[in-house]
C-alpha positions as a Python dict, from the first residue, in 0.01 Angstrom:
ca = {
    (1, 'M'): (0, 0, 0),
    (2, 'L'): (77, 17, 367),
    (3, 'M'): (258, 346, 433),
    (4, 'V'): (501, 212, 691),
    (5, 'V'): (796, 381, 525),
    (6, 'S'): (855, 739, 421),
    (7, 'P'): (657, 865, 118),
    (8, 'R'): (990, 1005, -11),
    (9, 'L'): (1114, 645, -45),
    (10, 'F'): (811, 558, -259),
    (11, 'S'): (861, 865, -480),
    (12, 'Q'): (1216, 759, -572),
    (13, 'K'): (1112, 451, -774),
    (14, 'P'): (890, 466, -1085),
    (15, 'E'): (715, 144, -978),
    (16, 'T'): (588, 305, -657),
    (17, 'A'): (588, 680, -731),
    (18, 'A'): (245, 678, -895),
    (19, 'G'): (102, 533, -575),
    (20, 'I'): (163, 857, -387),
    (21, 'R'): (164, 1138, -645),
    (22, 'T'): (52, 1234, -994),
    (23, 'T'): (299, 1108, -1250),
    (24, 'T'): (378, 1234, -1599),
    (25, 'S'): (517, 1051, -1897),
    (26, 'V'): (579, 1171, -2253),
    (27, 'T'): (449, 870, -2446),
    (28, 'I'): (471, 1000, -2805),
    (29, 'F'): (696, 1269, -2950),
    (30, 'N'): (698, 1378, -3315),
    (31, 'S'): (923, 1634, -3481),
    (32, 'G'): (1131, 1675, -3793),
    (33, 'I'): (1176, 1467, -4106),
    (34, 'K'): (1554, 1472, -4160),
    (35, 'A'): (1862, 1478, -3938),
    (36, 'N'): (2001, 1796, -4101),
    (37, 'V'): (1677, 2004, -4115),
    (38, 'I'): (1547, 2212, -3824),
    (39, 'P'): (1188, 2101, -3760),
    (40, 'G'): (908, 2345, -3828),
    (41, 'Y'): (696, 2198, -3552),
    (42, 'A'): (700, 1953, -3267),
    (43, 'E'): (424, 1774, -3084),
    (44, 'A'): (411, 1548, -2784),
    (45, 'I'): (149, 1336, -2616),
    (46, 'V'): (182, 1344, -2240),
    (47, 'N'): (11, 1089, -2018),
    (48, 'H'): (-72, 1177, -1659),
    (49, 'R'): (-172, 928, -1390),
    (50, 'V'): (-367, 1170, -1174),
    (51, 'N'): (-358, 1109, -801),
    (52, 'P'): (-702, 1137, -631),
    (53, 'R'): (-566, 1430, -423),
    (54, 'D'): (-522, 1630, -746),
    (55, 'S'): (-777, 1748, -999),
    (56, 'F'): (-740, 1731, -1374),
    (57, 'D'): (-750, 2112, -1391),
    (58, 'E'): (-467, 2139, -1134),
    (59, 'V'): (-252, 1904, -1342),
    (60, 'L'): (-315, 2106, -1661),
    (61, 'E'): (-235, 2428, -1477),
    (62, 'R'): (90, 2273, -1351),
    (63, 'D'): (175, 2176, -1712),
    (64, 'R'): (115, 2534, -1825),
    (65, 'D'): (332, 2670, -1541),
    (66, 'I'): (617, 2432, -1622),
    (67, 'I'): (605, 2498, -1999),
    (68, 'D'): (566, 2874, -1942),
    (69, 'D'): (553, 2955, -2312),
    (70, 'D'): (241, 3103, -2475),
    (71, 'R'): (353, 2969, -2814),
    (72, 'I'): (297, 2613, -2690),
    (73, 'K'): (-60, 2496, -2732),
    (74, 'I'): (-198, 2240, -2485),
    (75, 'D'): (-495, 2036, -2606),
    (76, 'L'): (-681, 1752, -2441),
    (77, 'I'): (-708, 1459, -2680),
    (78, 'P'): (-1012, 1253, -2574),
    (79, 'T'): (-982, 1030, -2882),
    (80, 'V'): (-640, 906, -2770),
    (81, 'L'): (-734, 834, -2408),
    (82, 'P'): (-1061, 956, -2262),
    (83, 'N'): (-992, 1230, -2011),
    (84, 'H'): (-1169, 1147, -1692),
    (85, 'P'): (-1114, 1271, -1340),
    (86, 'P'): (-944, 1054, -1082),
    (87, 'S'): (-1178, 795, -935),
    (88, 'P'): (-1320, 868, -593),
    (89, 'I'): (-1170, 689, -295),
    (90, 'S'): (-1374, 382, -197),
    (91, 'S'): (-1441, 289, 164),
    (92, 'S'): (-1233, 30, 343),
    (93, 'K'): (-1528, -34, 575),
    (94, 'S'): (-1775, -154, 310),
    (95, 'F'): (-1907, -502, 236),
    (96, 'G'): (-1706, -508, -89),
    (97, 'F'): (-1377, -433, 84),
    (98, 'S'): (-1461, -698, 344),
    (99, 'V'): (-1507, -954, 63),
    (100, 'I'): (-1168, -860, -84),
    (101, 'R'): (-1000, -873, 259),
    (102, 'K'): (-1144, -1220, 338),
    (103, 'S'): (-1043, -1347, -6),
    (104, 'V'): (-687, -1212, 28),
    (105, 'Q'): (-655, -1374, 369),
    (106, 'A'): (-783, -1707, 234),
    (107, 'I'): (-532, -1717, -54),
    (108, 'F'): (-235, -1516, 74),
    (109, 'K'): (-200, -1642, 430),
    (110, 'D'): (-78, -1397, 695),
    (111, 'T'): (-86, -1106, 448),
    (112, 'P'): (-199, -772, 592),
    (113, 'V'): (-474, -603, 391),
    (114, 'A'): (-476, -225, 352),
    (115, 'P'): (-624, 13, 95),
    (116, 'A'): (-394, 138, -178),
    (117, 'L'): (-406, 334, -499),
    (118, 'C'): (-450, 151, -829),
    (119, 'I'): (-250, 342, -1088),
    (120, 'G'): (-379, 156, -1393),
    (121, 'N'): (-659, 286, -1611),
    (122, 'T'): (-920, 13, -1569),
    (123, 'D'): (-1275, -42, -1693),
    (124, 'T'): (-1402, 17, -1340),
    (125, 'R'): (-1461, 384, -1425),
    (126, 'H'): (-1772, 263, -1611),
    (127, 'Y'): (-1917, 136, -1282),
    (128, 'L'): (-1870, 452, -1076),
    (129, 'A'): (-2234, 555, -1133),
    (130, 'L'): (-2354, 217, -1002),
    (131, 'S'): (-2179, 208, -664),
    (132, 'D'): (-2012, 435, -413),
    (133, 'N'): (-1737, 175, -373),
    (134, 'V'): (-1555, 43, -679),
    (135, 'Y'): (-1236, -154, -619),
    (136, 'R'): (-946, -236, -849),
    (137, 'F'): (-739, -527, -730),
    (138, 'T'): (-489, -762, -889),
    (139, 'P'): (-438, -1078, -683),
    (140, 'S'): (-91, -1142, -819),
    (141, 'I'): (259, -1125, -683),
    (142, 'F'): (489, -912, -894),
    (143, 'K'): (863, -954, -884),
    (144, 'P'): (1123, -691, -974),
    (145, 'G'): (1114, -637, -1348),
    (146, 'D'): (755, -761, -1396),
    (147, 'T'): (609, -409, -1413),
    (148, 'K'): (841, -319, -1703),
    (149, 'R'): (659, -575, -1916),
    (150, 'F'): (310, -432, -1852),
    (151, 'H'): (162, -336, -2189),
    (152, 'G'): (495, -415, -2354),
    (153, 'P'): (688, -696, -2518),
    (154, 'N'): (667, -1031, -2343),
    (155, 'E'): (377, -928, -2117),
    (156, 'R'): (285, -1226, -1902),
    (157, 'I'): (222, -1357, -1554),
    (158, 'A'): (360, -1676, -1404),
    (159, 'K'): (144, -1991, -1409),
    (160, 'D'): (138, -1996, -1028),
    (161, 'N'): (9, -1638, -1029),
    (162, 'Y'): (-261, -1731, -1280),
    (163, 'V'): (-381, -2024, -1067),
    (164, 'Q'): (-371, -1806, -756),
    (165, 'T'): (-578, -1542, -937),
    (166, 'V'): (-845, -1798, -1029),
    (167, 'H'): (-857, -1916, -667),
    (168, 'F'): (-883, -1559, -544),
    (169, 'F'): (-1187, -1485, -761),
    (170, 'Q'): (-1347, -1813, -655),
    (171, 'N'): (-1311, -1684, -300),
    (172, 'V'): (-1455, -1345, -395),
    (173, 'M'): (-1768, -1515, -531),
    (174, 'F'): (-1790, -1735, -222),
    (175, 'H'): (-1753, -1447, 25),
    (176, 'A'): (-1987, -1221, -174),
    (177, 'D'): (-2266, -1479, -156),
    (178, 'T'): (-2464, -1354, 142),
    (179, 'S'): (-2705, -1649, 123),
    (180, 'V'): (-2451, -1883, 284),
    (181, 'T'): (-2271, -1863, 616),
    (182, 'R'): (-1955, -2072, 602),
    (183, 'G'): (-1591, -2043, 693),
    (184, 'P'): (-1323, -1929, 450),
    (185, 'Q'): (-1309, -2121, 124),
    (186, 'T'): (-972, -2215, -13),
    (187, 'H'): (-948, -2409, -335),
    (188, 'A'): (-648, -2621, -416),
    (189, 'P'): (-540, -2646, -783),
    (190, 'H'): (-695, -2993, -816),
    (191, 'D'): (-1039, -2852, -720),
    (192, 'L'): (-1071, -2652, -1043),
}
């Protein structure tokens, strides 16, 4: 995400807010059994997308400060979603980033390449012990409304995006192969 505009502008839209700050969402809420009976208990599951500038402990402390009620118990639920700290920031000067940059430029002509924050919980956390630089990248173009379908009804990507994604990863493999020295590789759909 190229920060050419004010961070306040990014914080005003849910689609971009998580790219600049820790976000919070109540994903499950349970209470009561009948409309005319006061519930004896209530429970909620809260999901945080923790920004790398924050720590997990800081986020929990902020939750406690906001709730400000000793009767409310806050538990971490590792069986629901494993609690893991934010991933470290990977270098934009590494070989891996260079491979991504070259592949983006081969597929998405005249597109500037800049590091950004991936807000999704990906499997890449399992590779953090293997490399100092682990990248999360989706070579797709999202239109307004697409993000509302992520992990929801009618989740999909357009056929053109799918083909473009395949071409992107072909380019990643090509540019990552240090045994060859060639110019940028761009595959047309008929080359598959």
